[in-house]
C-alpha positions as CSV (number, residue, x, y, z in Angstrom):
1,M,-12.3,-10.1,210.3
2,R,-13.1,-10.9,213.9
3,L,-16.5,-10.1,215.6
4,F,-16.8,-11.3,219.2
5,A,-16.1,-15.1,218.8
6,L,-16.6,-15.1,215.1
7,Q,-13.3,-15.5,213.2
8,T,-13.7,-15.2,209.4
9,D,-10.0,-15.5,208.6
10,K,-9.0,-19.1,208.6
11,N,-5.4,-18.2,208.4
12,Q,-5.6,-16.9,211.9
13,V,-6.6,-20.4,213.1
14,V,-3.9,-22.0,211.1
15,E,-1.2,-19.7,212.5
16,R,-2.4,-20.1,216.0
17,F,-2.5,-23.9,216.1
18,C,0.2,-24.9,213.5
19,H,3.8,-24.7,214.5
20,G,7.1,-24.6,212.8
21,G,7.9,-27.7,210.7
22,E,4.2,-28.6,210.6
23,S,2.6,-28.7,207.1
24,I,-1.0,-28.5,206.0
25,V,-2.3,-31.7,204.4
26,R,-5.9,-30.9,203.7
27,L,-8.5,-28.3,204.6
28,T,-12.1,-29.3,204.2
29,H,-15.3,-27.4,204.5
30,Y,-18.7,-28.9,205.0
31,H,-21.2,-29.6,202.1
32,W,-23.9,-26.9,201.4
33,M,-26.5,-29.5,202.2
34,M,-25.6,-29.0,205.8
35,F,-26.9,-25.4,205.6
36,A,-30.0,-26.5,203.6
37,V,-30.9,-29.1,206.2
38,G,-30.3,-26.7,209.0
39,I,-32.9,-24.2,207.8
40,I,-35.7,-26.7,206.9
41,Q,-37.8,-25.5,209.9
42,E,-37.3,-21.8,209.0
43,I,-38.3,-22.6,205.4
44,L,-41.5,-24.2,206.5
45,V,-42.2,-21.3,208.9
46,T,-41.6,-18.8,206.1
47,I,-44.1,-20.6,203.8
48,G,-46.6,-20.7,206.6
49,L,-46.2,-17.0,207.3
50,G,-46.5,-16.2,203.6
51,I,-49.8,-18.2,203.4
52,L,-51.2,-16.4,206.5
53,A,-50.2,-13.0,205.1
54,G,-51.8,-13.8,201.8
55,M,-55.0,-14.9,203.6
56,A,-55.0,-11.7,205.6
57,V,-54.8,-9.6,202.5
58,F,-57.5,-11.6,200.9
59,L,-59.7,-11.0,203.9
60,G,-59.3,-7.3,203.7
61,M,-56.2,-6.4,205.7
62,P,-54.2,-3.6,204.0
63,W,-51.2,-4.9,202.1
64,G,-48.7,-2.8,204.1
65,Y,-49.9,-4.1,207.5
66,A,-49.8,-7.7,206.2
67,A,-46.3,-7.2,204.9
68,G,-45.1,-5.5,208.1
69,A,-46.5,-8.3,210.3
70,F,-44.9,-10.8,208.0
71,V,-41.4,-9.2,208.2
72,V,-41.5,-8.7,212.0
73,T,-42.7,-12.3,212.7
74,W,-40.3,-13.7,210.2
75,F,-37.4,-11.8,211.8
76,A,-38.4,-13.0,215.3
77,F,-38.8,-16.7,214.4
78,C,-36.6,-17.4,211.4
79,F,-33.7,-14.9,211.0
80,F,-31.6,-16.0,213.9
81,G,-32.0,-19.7,213.0
82,I,-30.9,-19.1,209.5
83,L,-28.0,-17.0,210.7
84,K,-26.9,-19.7,213.0
85,A,-27.1,-22.4,210.3
86,Y,-25.1,-20.2,207.9
87,L,-22.3,-19.5,210.4
88,D,-22.2,-23.2,211.3
89,W,-21.8,-24.2,207.7
90,C,-19.7,-21.4,206.3
91,Y,-17.0,-21.2,209.1
92,D,-16.8,-24.8,210.2
93,F,-14.0,-26.7,208.7
94,I,-11.6,-29.7,209.3
95,L,-7.9,-29.0,209.1
96,I,-5.5,-31.9,208.7
97,T,-1.8,-31.3,209.2
98,T,1.2,-33.5,209.5
99,D,0.8,-33.5,213.4
100,K,-2.8,-33.1,214.2
101,V,-6.5,-32.8,213.1
102,I,-8.2,-29.6,214.0
103,L,-12.0,-29.4,214.2
104,V,-13.4,-25.9,214.1
105,D,-17.1,-25.3,215.1
106,Q,-18.4,-21.8,214.8
107,T,-21.7,-22.2,216.6
108,S,-22.7,-18.5,216.6
109,I,-21.2,-15.0,216.7
110,F,-20.6,-15.5,220.4
111,R,-19.3,-19.1,220.5
112,Q,-16.5,-20.9,218.7
113,T,-15.0,-24.3,219.5
114,I,-11.6,-25.4,218.2
115,K,-10.5,-28.9,219.0
116,P,-7.0,-29.9,218.0
117,I,-6.5,-33.7,218.2
118,H,-2.9,-34.9,217.9
119,L,-2.4,-37.8,215.6
120,E,-0.9,-39.9,218.4
121,N,-4.3,-39.8,220.0
122,I,-6.2,-41.0,216.9
123,G,-6.6,-44.7,216.6
124,A,-8.3,-44.8,213.2
125,A,-10.2,-42.7,210.7
126,G,-13.2,-44.2,208.9
127,T,-16.3,-43.2,207.0
128,S,-20.0,-44.1,206.8
129,T,-22.5,-43.5,204.1
130,Q,-25.0,-40.7,204.4
131,W,-28.3,-40.4,202.4
132,W,-27.5,-43.6,200.5
133,N,-24.5,-41.8,198.8
134,M,-26.8,-39.8,196.6
135,F,-24.6,-36.8,197.1
136,D,-20.8,-36.4,197.3
137,F,-20.7,-36.2,201.1
138,G,-20.6,-38.7,203.9
139,I,-19.9,-39.2,207.6
140,L,-16.4,-39.0,208.9
141,V,-15.6,-41.1,212.0
142,L,-12.5,-40.6,214.2
143,D,-11.8,-43.3,216.8
144,L,-9.9,-41.9,219.6
145,K,-7.4,-43.6,221.9
146,E,-7.6,-43.6,225.7
147,G,-5.5,-40.5,225.9
148,E,-8.4,-38.5,224.5
149,G,-10.9,-40.3,226.6
150,G,-11.7,-43.0,224.0
151,G,-14.9,-43.0,222.1
152,T,-15.5,-41.6,218.7
153,I,-16.0,-38.2,217.0
154,T,-18.6,-38.1,214.2
155,K,-18.8,-35.4,211.6
156,R,-21.6,-35.4,209.0
157,F,-21.9,-33.7,205.6
158,V,-18.2,-34.0,204.9
159,P,-17.5,-33.7,201.2
160,H,-15.6,-36.6,199.7
161,A,-15.5,-38.2,203.2
162,R,-13.4,-41.2,201.9
163,D,-10.7,-38.9,200.7
164,V,-10.7,-36.9,203.9
165,A,-10.4,-40.2,206.0
166,G,-7.7,-41.4,203.6
167,A,-5.7,-38.2,204.1
168,I,-6.0,-38.6,207.9
169,S,-4.9,-42.2,207.6
170,D,-1.9,-41.3,205.4
171,A,-0.9,-38.6,207.8
172,L,-1.2,-41.0,210.8
173,T,0.9,-43.6,209.0
174,R,3.6,-41.1,208.2
175,Y,3.5,-39.8,211.8
176,Q,3.9,-43.3,213.2
177,R,6.7,-44.2,210.8
178,G,8.5,-40.9,211.6
179,G,8.1,-41.7,215.3
180,A,9.5,-45.2,214.9
181,T,12.4,-43.9,212.8
182,N,13.2,-41.2,215.4
183,A,13.0,-43.9,218.2
184,R,15.4,-46.1,216.2
185,E,17.8,-43.2,215.6
186,R,17.7,-42.4,219.4
187,A,18.3,-46.0,220.3
188,G,21.2,-46.2,217.8
189,A,22.7,-43.0,219.1
190,Q,22.4,-44.3,222.7
191,A,24.0,-47.6,221.7
192,E,26.8,-45.8,220.0
193,V,27.5,-43.7,223.1
194,G,27.5,-46.9,225.2
195,R,30.0,-48.6,222.9
196,R,32.2,-45.5,223.0
197,N,32.1,-45.4,226.8
198,L,32.9,-49.1,226.9
199,R,35.9,-48.7,224.6
200,H,37.1,-45.7,226.7
201,A,36.8,-47.7,229.9
202,T,38.6,-50.6,228.3
203,D,41.5,-48.4,227.1
204,E,41.9,-47.0,230.6
205,V,42.2,-50.4,232.4
206,P,45.7,-51.3,230.9
207,A,47.0,-47.9,231.6
208,A,45.9,-48.2,235.2
209,V,47.5,-51.6,235.5
210,S,50.8,-50.6,234.0
211,G,50.9,-47.6,236.2
């Protein structure tokens, strides 16, 4: 389903950015703790509003008025923050293919950012611990080459971050070896063409002299 910039079908992203001969290595979503941390402020506000509504009822305000004020205030101050955190968690993912790493960031219904990074522009993939490794997620760090402006890209709350970094490193190694193999094959083909041209020229010299 597509609603404004919100794309709920991940296959559409895959079909748009993956080409023929390109295979998917790994698709990783973010840990649910990303959503939980993203709504801490809304949780605290909800608790505070509940306390205020309870105090209002205790002081004599009709229950219906207190409930109505609670719902309206909660919708104004909490609903959109919770919706944003949910979209950011549910529809963000990291896609690793044999040619690139695609980072999808669904900030809201009206904004989506898709950043494909070709493997040739990635210098290294590493990880860092998050929350003392109490949970099965960590920080993924991508070191970019100068072609992508240098610097690093950091993604938090990545489940099994070591495995994800390992998958990127393996894809990068295979990509580099494939590029080196293709370069050697091209160099060998060019050398073979050169030898054939040399033999052809050598064969033509005696014929020209004898003529």
